[in-house]
C-alpha positions in Angstrom: -37.4 -50.0 12.4 -33.6 -50.3 12.5 -31.4 -50.4 9.5 -27.9 -52.0 9.2 -25.3 -52.7 6.6 -22.2 -54.8 6.3 -19.6 -55.0 3.5 -17.9 -58.0 1.9 -15.2 -57.8 -0.7 -16.0 -59.7 -3.9 -12.9 -60.0 -6.1 -13.5 -58.3 -9.5 -16.8 -56.8 -8.3 -15.7 -54.5 -5.5 -17.8 -54.4 -2.4 -21.0 -56.3 -1.9 -23.1 -54.4 0.8 -25.8 -56.3 2.5 -28.5 -54.2 4.1 -31.0 -55.3 6.7 -34.3 -53.8 7.9 -35.3 -55.1 11.4 -38.3 -54.4 13.6 -38.0 -53.4 17.3 -37.6 -57.0 18.4 -34.6 -57.5 16.0 -36.5 -59.7 13.5 -35.3 -59.2 9.9 -38.2 -57.8 7.8 -36.4 -57.1 4.5 -32.9 -57.3 3.1 -31.0 -56.3 0.0 -27.6 -56.7 -1.5 -25.8 -53.9 -3.4 -22.7 -54.4 -5.6 -21.0 -51.0 -5.7 -18.9 -51.6 -8.9 -21.8 -52.7 -11.1 -24.6 -50.8 -9.3 -26.5 -54.1 -9.1 -29.2 -54.4 -6.4 -31.1 -57.5 -5.4 -34.1 -57.2 -3.1 -35.2 -59.9 -0.7 -38.7 -59.0 0.5 -39.1 -62.3 2.5 -35.6 -63.2 3.6 -34.8 -66.6 5.0 -32.7 -65.1 7.8 -35.0 -64.3 10.7 -32.6 -62.5 13.2 -29.2 -60.8 12.9 -26.2 -62.4 14.5 -24.2 -59.8 16.5 -26.0 -56.7 15.1 -23.8 -54.5 17.3 -20.9 -55.3 14.9 -22.9 -54.0 11.9 -23.0 -50.4 10.7 -26.2 -48.6 11.5 -27.7 -46.6 8.6 -30.7 -44.4 8.3 -34.0 -45.4 6.7 -33.5 -43.2 3.7 -30.3 -45.0 2.6 -32.1 -48.4 2.8 -35.3 -47.2 1.1 -33.4 -45.4 -1.7 -31.6 -48.6 -2.6 -34.8 -50.7 -2.2 -36.7 -48.6 -4.6 -33.9 -48.6 -7.1 -33.8 -52.5 -6.9 -37.5 -52.9 -7.7 
């Protein structure tokens, strides 16, 4: 699996980080959003997005970072 994240500034809420878990073919398996200011996590076990657009522009993260947030969001 490969893991990616991308930030987006949300006025009044700080950064919203979107994390993606993809398989070897690039298909998105799971995703989550994390609001850093409020420590709010939303898990998407069956995301509507099927593949990432320009994954080379996203930050690569390790599995531990993704799974830690995923468990906290359950």
